[in-house]
C-alpha positions in Angstrom: -21.8 1.1 14.3 -20.8 2.1 10.7 -17.2 3.6 10.5 -16.2 5.6 7.4 -13.4 3.7 5.7 -11.5 6.8 4.4 -11.3 10.0 6.2 -8.7 11.4 3.9 -7.1 10.4 0.6 -3.5 10.0 1.7 -3.6 6.2 0.7 -1.9 5.9 -2.6 -4.3 3.5 -4.0 -7.2 5.7 -3.2 -5.6 8.8 -4.6 -4.6 7.1 -7.7 -8.3 6.1 -8.2 -9.4 9.7 -7.6 -6.9 10.7 -10.3 -8.0 8.2 -12.7 -11.7 9.2 -12.1 -11.4 12.9 -12.5 -8.3 13.9 -14.3 -9.7 13.5 -18.0 -13.1 15.5 -17.1 -11.0 18.1 -15.3 -8.6 18.6 -18.4 -11.8 18.8 -20.7 -13.3 21.2 -18.3 -10.2 23.5 -18.3 -9.8 23.1 -22.1 -13.2 24.2 -22.9 -13.1 27.0 -20.5 -9.8 28.5 -21.1 -8.3 27.0 -24.2 -5.3 25.0 -25.0 -2.8 28.1 -24.8 -2.9 28.0 -21.0 -1.6 24.4 -20.8 -4.6 22.7 -19.1 -2.6 19.4 -18.8 -0.2 21.2 -16.6 -2.9 22.8 -14.5 -4.4 19.3 -14.0 -1.2 18.1 -12.7 -0.5 21.1 -10.5 -4.1 20.7 -8.9 -3.4 16.9 -8.2 -0.2 17.8 -6.6 -1.8 20.2 -4.3 -4.5 17.6 -3.6 -1.5 15.2 -2.6 -0.1 17.8 -0.6 -3.2 18.4 1.3 -4.4 14.8 1.3 -4.8 14.6 5.1 -7.2 17.6 5.2 -9.3 16.5 2.1 -12.0 13.6 2.5 -12.7 11.5 -0.5 -16.2 12.9 -1.1 -14.6 16.4 -1.4 -11.7 15.5 -3.7 -13.5 16.3 -7.0 -14.6 19.6 -5.8 -11.1 20.5 -4.4 -9.3 19.7 -7.6 -11.8 21.5 -10.0 -11.5 24.6 -7.6 -7.7 24.6 -7.5 -7.4 24.0 -11.2 -9.8 26.7 -12.1 -7.9 29.2 -9.7 -4.6 28.2 -11.2 -6.0 28.9 -14.7 -7.3 32.2 -13.5 -3.9 33.1 -12.2 -2.4 32.0 -15.6 -4.8 34.3 -17.5 -3.8 37.3 -15.3 0.0 36.5 -15.9 -0.7 36.1 -19.6 -2.5 39.6 -19.8 0.9 41.1 -18.4 3.0 39.2 -20.7 0.8 40.1 -23.8 0.8 43.7 -22.8 4.7 43.8 -23.0 4.9 41.8 -26.2 2.5 44.2 -28.1 5.3 46.6 -28.6 6.9 44.8 -31.3 5.1 42.0 -33.4 6.9 40.0 -36.0 5.6 40.0 -39.7 4.1 36.7 -41.1 4.3 35.8 -44.7 2.4 33.1 -46.7 1.8 32.0 -50.1 -2.1 32.6 -49.9 -3.7 35.5 -51.5 -4.4 38.7 -49.7 -8.1 38.2 -50.2 -8.0 34.8 -48.8 -6.0 35.7 -45.9 -8.4 38.6 -45.2 -11.5 36.5 -45.5 -10.0 33.8 -43.2 -9.0 36.2 -40.6 -12.5 38.0 -40.7 -14.3 34.6 -40.4 -11.9 33.7 -37.4 -12.6 36.9 -35.7 -16.3 36.5 -36.1 -16.1 33.0 -34.8 -14.0 34.0 -31.7 -16.3 37.0 -31.0 -19.3 34.7 -31.3 -17.7 32.2 -29.0 -16.7 34.8 -26.6 -20.3 36.3 -26.5 -21.5 33.1 -25.3 -22.2 32.9 -21.5 -19.5 30.6 -19.8 -22.2 27.9 -19.0 -23.4 27.9 -22.6 -19.7 27.7 -24.1 -18.8 24.9 -21.6 -21.8 22.9 -22.5 -21.4 23.5 -26.3 -17.9 22.6 -26.5 -18.3 19.4 -24.5 -21.2 18.5 -26.7 -20.1 19.5 -30.1 -16.2 19.1 -29.8 -15.9 16.2 -27.5 -19.1 14.4 -28.6 -20.4 13.9 -24.9 -24.1 13.4 -24.8 -26.3 15.8 -22.8 -26.8 13.2 -19.8 -22.8 12.9 -19.5 -22.6 16.7 -19.4 -25.5 17.0 -16.9 -23.6 14.6 -14.7 -20.2 16.4 -15.2 -21.6 19.8 -14.5 -24.1 18.6 -11.8 -27.2 20.1 -13.7 -30.3 18.6 -15.1 -30.4 17.3 -18.7 -32.9 20.0 -19.6 -30.5 22.8 -18.3 -27.8 21.2 -20.6 -30.3 21.2 -23.6 -31.2 24.8 -23.0 -27.5 25.8 -22.8 -26.6 24.3 -26.0 -29.7 25.6 -27.8 -29.1 29.1 -26.6 -25.4 28.8 -27.8 -26.5 27.5 -31.3 -29.2 30.3 -31.6 -26.4 33.0 -30.7 -23.8 31.4 -33.1 -26.4 31.5 -35.9 -27.2 35.1 -35.4 -23.6 36.2 -35.2 -22.1 34.0 -38.0 -24.3 33.7 -41.1 -21.9 31.2 -42.6 -22.5 28.7 -40.1 
């Protein structure tokens, strides 16, 4: 009669191995989906704290899903909070000064705006797969395993992202 070794993850050694296995991938997922400004490192830590607090309720095979879902929800809450903060900050913006020429600053700002718009126009799956491949250097197979999709789906997402970026930003 086979008995499951671990019904929950309250054992410190098991919890530690789950943290070591998923924390980097969770951070990268949050970073590519939401950016650095919302402190993805903090949200990873908070998600694992919540996992520890609920360790008796979560089985080891559900731990990855739990932390990814929890961290994603924490980031969504942070996005909503930042929108409120931004709304209140827009009333007074400080002026910036640099030694760059006004033409250079204008061109740089235009290019950055184009790039941000182009990235924002990508679908979320395209943006996540593209960033994991181009920024982090992950191979298609690694991305497919992390996102739980086929390698062909990863190829299609990245190809679609490149096509959209090429159309929107002629300088690339």
